[in-house]
C-alpha positions as CSV (number, residue, x, y, z in Angstrom):
1,X,0.0,0.0,0.0
2,X,1.1,3.5,-0.6
3,X,1.2,6.1,2.2
4,X,-2.5,6.8,3.0
5,X,-1.7,10.5,3.2
6,X,0.1,10.7,-0.1
7,X,-1.7,10.5,-3.4
8,X,0.0,9.9,-6.7
9,X,-0.5,12.9,-9.1
10,X,-0.3,12.6,-12.9
11,X,0.5,16.0,-14.5
12,X,-0.4,16.2,-18.2
13,X,1.4,19.0,-20.0
14,X,-0.3,19.8,-23.3
15,X,1.4,21.9,-26.0
16,X,-0.8,23.1,-28.8
17,X,0.0,24.0,-32.4
18,X,-0.2,27.7,-31.4
19,X,2.5,27.2,-28.7
20,X,0.1,27.3,-25.8
21,X,1.2,25.1,-22.9
22,X,-1.2,24.0,-20.1
23,X,-0.8,21.7,-17.2
24,X,-3.6,19.5,-16.0
25,X,-3.5,17.5,-12.7
26,X,-5.1,14.1,-12.3
27,X,-5.2,12.6,-8.8
28,X,-4.6,8.9,-9.3
29,X,-5.5,8.3,-5.7
30,X,-4.0,6.0,-3.1
31,X,-4.2,2.3,-2.5
32,X,-2.4,-0.7,-3.9
33,X,0.4,0.2,-6.2
34,X,-1.1,-1.9,-9.0
35,X,-4.4,-0.1,-8.8
36,X,-2.7,3.3,-9.0
37,X,-0.6,2.2,-11.9
38,X,-3.6,0.8,-13.8
39,X,-5.5,4.1,-13.3
40,X,-2.6,5.9,-14.9
41,X,-2.3,3.5,-17.8
42,X,-6.0,3.7,-18.5
43,X,-5.9,7.5,-18.6
44,X,-2.9,7.6,-20.9
45,X,-4.4,4.9,-23.2
46,X,-7.7,6.9,-23.5
47,X,-5.8,10.1,-24.4
48,X,-3.8,8.3,-27.1
49,X,-6.8,6.5,-28.6
50,X,-8.7,9.8,-28.9
51,X,-5.8,11.6,-30.4
52,X,-5.2,8.8,-32.9
53,X,-8.9,9.0,-34.0
54,X,-8.6,12.9,-34.2
55,X,-11.4,13.4,-31.7
56,X,-11.6,16.1,-29.0
57,X,-10.5,15.4,-25.4
58,X,-11.4,17.2,-22.2
59,X,-8.8,17.2,-19.5
60,X,-9.5,18.3,-15.9
61,X,-8.0,20.7,-13.5
62,X,-8.4,23.1,-15.2
63,X,-11.1,21.8,-17.4
64,X,-10.2,22.4,-21.0
65,X,-11.4,20.7,-24.2
66,X,-8.8,20.3,-27.0
67,X,-9.3,19.6,-30.7
68,X,-6.8,16.7,-31.1
69,X,-5.5,17.8,-34.5
70,X,-4.3,21.1,-32.8
71,X,-2.3,19.2,-30.1
72,X,1.4,19.0,-30.7
73,X,2.4,17.0,-27.7
74,X,1.3,15.7,-24.3
75,X,4.0,15.1,-21.7
76,X,3.5,13.4,-18.3
77,X,5.1,13.9,-14.9
78,X,4.4,11.7,-12.0
79,X,4.5,13.0,-8.4
80,X,3.6,11.5,-5.1
81,X,4.3,8.1,-3.5
82,X,7.9,7.6,-4.6
83,X,7.6,3.8,-4.9
84,X,4.6,4.0,-7.3
85,X,6.0,6.9,-9.2
86,X,9.3,5.0,-9.6
87,X,7.5,1.9,-10.8
88,X,5.5,4.0,-13.4
89,X,8.7,5.6,-14.7
90,X,10.5,2.2,-14.9
91,X,7.6,0.6,-16.7
92,X,7.7,3.4,-19.3
93,X,11.4,3.1,-19.7
94,X,11.2,-0.7,-20.0
95,X,8.7,-0.2,-22.8
96,X,11.2,2.1,-24.5
97,X,8.7,4.9,-24.3
98,X,9.0,8.5,-23.3
99,X,7.0,10.1,-20.6
100,X,4.5,11.5,-23.2
101,X,4.0,11.5,-26.9
102,X,4.0,13.8,-29.9
103,X,1.1,14.1,-32.3
104,X,2.4,13.6,-35.9
105,X,3.2,16.9,-37.5
106,X,1.0,17.8,-40.5
107,X,2.6,19.8,-43.3
108,X,-0.8,21.0,-44.6
109,X,-2.1,22.1,-41.2
110,X,-4.0,25.4,-41.2
111,X,-3.0,27.9,-38.4
112,X,-4.4,27.1,-35.0
113,X,-7.4,29.3,-34.2
114,X,-8.3,27.9,-30.8
115,X,-7.3,25.2,-28.3
């Protein structure tokens, strides 16, 4: 179990085509390390799937809806229970994956008008 007073926080840092950068915080909660890790994986998977389909996504804290074709990248930072955060970082490293992902650049993209 993680420390009952210390949640694991996933920070999602979104950079848009217009250069706007916003941070969104998601409390992954406390509990068994495997449960915290699975909540983080489910969230990242959902974001990637929606981006791949070109749909819009809404991220919380602050609540913002993004048009996926206007997102350049999403980076992740993990804070909180050091053992869980360390396991998440190690799992991403083992999968040869960065803590985040870039949306493929489009050469025919029109200028970003909104987030």
